[in-house]
DRENZAKE-306601 format. One record per residue (C-alpha): x, y, z; residue number from 1. Coordinates in Angstrom, 2 decimals, padded with zeros to 5 digits, always signed. Example, Ala and Ser with C-alpha at 12.3 -4.5 7.8 and 13.67 -1.06 7.14 Angstrom:
REM residues 2
+---------+---------+---------+------+
:      xx :      yy :      zz : resi :
+---------+---------+---------+------+
: +012.30 : -004.50 : +007.80 :    1 :
: +013.67 : -001.06 : +007.14 :    2 :
+---------+---------+---------+------+
This chain:
REM residues 102
+---------+---------+---------+------+
:      xx :      yy :      zz : resi :
+---------+---------+---------+------+
: +024.32 : +013.34 : -002.95 :    1 :
: +023.18 : +013.00 : -006.68 :    2 :
: +020.17 : +010.71 : -005.90 :    3 :
: +020.37 : +009.29 : -009.28 :    4 :
: +023.79 : +007.65 : -008.31 :    5 :
: +021.21 : +006.34 : -005.22 :    6 :
: +018.78 : +004.70 : -007.62 :    7 :
: +021.57 : +003.75 : -010.40 :    8 :
: +022.88 : +001.81 : -006.75 :    9 :
: +019.50 : +000.69 : -006.27 :   10 :
: +018.81 : -000.55 : -009.36 :   11 :
: +022.04 : -002.57 : -009.13 :   12 :
: +021.41 : -004.41 : -006.32 :   13 :
: +017.63 : -004.75 : -007.26 :   14 :
: +019.29 : -007.13 : -010.01 :   15 :
: +022.62 : -008.64 : -008.90 :   16 :
: +022.71 : -008.16 : -005.57 :   17 :
: +023.11 : -010.46 : -002.60 :   18 :
: +019.10 : -010.24 : -001.46 :   19 :
: +018.02 : -009.29 : -005.44 :   20 :
: +015.14 : -010.42 : -007.18 :   21 :
: +016.84 : -013.14 : -008.99 :   22 :
: +018.05 : -014.32 : -005.71 :   23 :
: +014.90 : -013.93 : -004.42 :   24 :
: +012.84 : -015.76 : -006.98 :   25 :
: +015.48 : -018.89 : -006.31 :   26 :
: +014.19 : -018.92 : -002.79 :   27 :
: +010.85 : -018.43 : -003.59 :   28 :
: +010.36 : -015.00 : -001.77 :   29 :
: +007.76 : -012.71 : -003.02 :   30 :
: +009.63 : -010.05 : -005.56 :   31 :
: +006.08 : -007.98 : -006.37 :   32 :
: +007.95 : -004.85 : -004.11 :   33 :
: +010.95 : -004.88 : -005.44 :   34 :
: +009.62 : -005.50 : -009.19 :   35 :
: +007.58 : -002.61 : -008.63 :   36 :
: +010.54 : -000.29 : -007.10 :   37 :
: +012.74 : -001.38 : -010.32 :   38 :
: +010.18 : -000.50 : -012.70 :   39 :
: +009.97 : +002.98 : -010.97 :   40 :
: +013.53 : +003.39 : -011.19 :   41 :
: +014.55 : +002.50 : -014.57 :   42 :
: +011.61 : +005.28 : -015.51 :   43 :
: +013.83 : +007.61 : -013.55 :   44 :
: +016.87 : +006.36 : -015.05 :   45 :
: +014.97 : +006.27 : -018.88 :   46 :
: +014.32 : +009.65 : -018.22 :   47 :
: +017.80 : +010.86 : -017.40 :   48 :
: +020.04 : +008.87 : -020.07 :   49 :
: +018.18 : +010.15 : -022.41 :   50 :
: +019.75 : +011.15 : -025.31 :   51 :
: +023.37 : +009.93 : -023.82 :   52 :
: +025.94 : +007.70 : -025.39 :   53 :
: +027.00 : +006.03 : -022.51 :   54 :
: +025.74 : +005.04 : -019.46 :   55 :
: +028.46 : +003.54 : -016.21 :   56 :
: +029.43 : +000.17 : -016.62 :   57 :
: +028.00 : -001.66 : -013.49 :   58 :
: +024.37 : -000.37 : -014.38 :   59 :
: +024.78 : -001.63 : -017.78 :   60 :
: +025.72 : -004.99 : -016.79 :   61 :
: +023.65 : -005.41 : -014.57 :   62 :
: +021.18 : -004.64 : -017.61 :   63 :
: +022.53 : -007.15 : -019.21 :   64 :
: +020.27 : -010.52 : -020.68 :   65 :
: +018.11 : -010.78 : -017.05 :   66 :
: +015.32 : -012.58 : -019.03 :   67 :
: +016.81 : -016.01 : -017.71 :   68 :
: +016.70 : -014.71 : -014.79 :   69 :
: +012.51 : -015.68 : -015.24 :   70 :
: +011.99 : -018.56 : -016.61 :   71 :
: +011.89 : -021.51 : -014.44 :   72 :
: +011.01 : -025.19 : -014.36 :   73 :
: +007.66 : -026.61 : -014.46 :   74 :
: +008.09 : -027.97 : -011.22 :   75 :
: +009.92 : -025.07 : -009.81 :   76 :
: +006.32 : -022.75 : -009.41 :   77 :
: +003.16 : -023.73 : -010.24 :   78 :
: +002.08 : -022.88 : -013.99 :   79 :
: +000.38 : -019.37 : -012.09 :   80 :
: +003.08 : -018.22 : -010.33 :   81 :
: +005.46 : -019.01 : -013.09 :   82 :
: +003.29 : -017.11 : -015.85 :   83 :
: +003.29 : -014.19 : -013.72 :   84 :
: +006.94 : -014.04 : -013.13 :   85 :
: +007.78 : -014.23 : -016.92 :   86 :
: +005.27 : -011.50 : -017.42 :   87 :
: +007.52 : -009.75 : -015.07 :   88 :
: +010.78 : -010.39 : -016.78 :   89 :
: +009.22 : -009.21 : -019.74 :   90 :
: +008.26 : -005.98 : -018.50 :   91 :
: +011.38 : -005.35 : -017.16 :   92 :
: +012.95 : -006.62 : -020.70 :   93 :
: +011.19 : -004.31 : -022.35 :   94 :
: +011.66 : -001.17 : -019.93 :   95 :
: +015.08 : -001.77 : -020.41 :   96 :
: +014.99 : -001.79 : -024.15 :   97 :
: +012.70 : +001.85 : -023.88 :   98 :
: +016.46 : +002.63 : -021.54 :   99 :
: +018.80 : +001.66 : -024.21 :  100 :
: +016.62 : +003.70 : -027.02 :  101 :
: +018.35 : +006.90 : -027.74 :  102 :
+---------+---------+---------+------+
């Protein structure tokens, strides 16, 4: 089996699954390990899809507008935690932008 297919599935799970980063953030679970896994997976997918004109529809959907998932009202997380979470969201969006650049 193609390992990049597994990586695509993992990215989709990390962003859309029942135990995704967005779900964990709303449950106040730790997402640091998932964040690092996602960033490493995105690096691999950037290499795979560099110069390609199309990507799988489900993967494209998973990478659409995730920035809102990293923004919380000021009482949900402490100020420091909120800043760290927003920074993760920014880093992911930067990686997604890199993914879509041809």
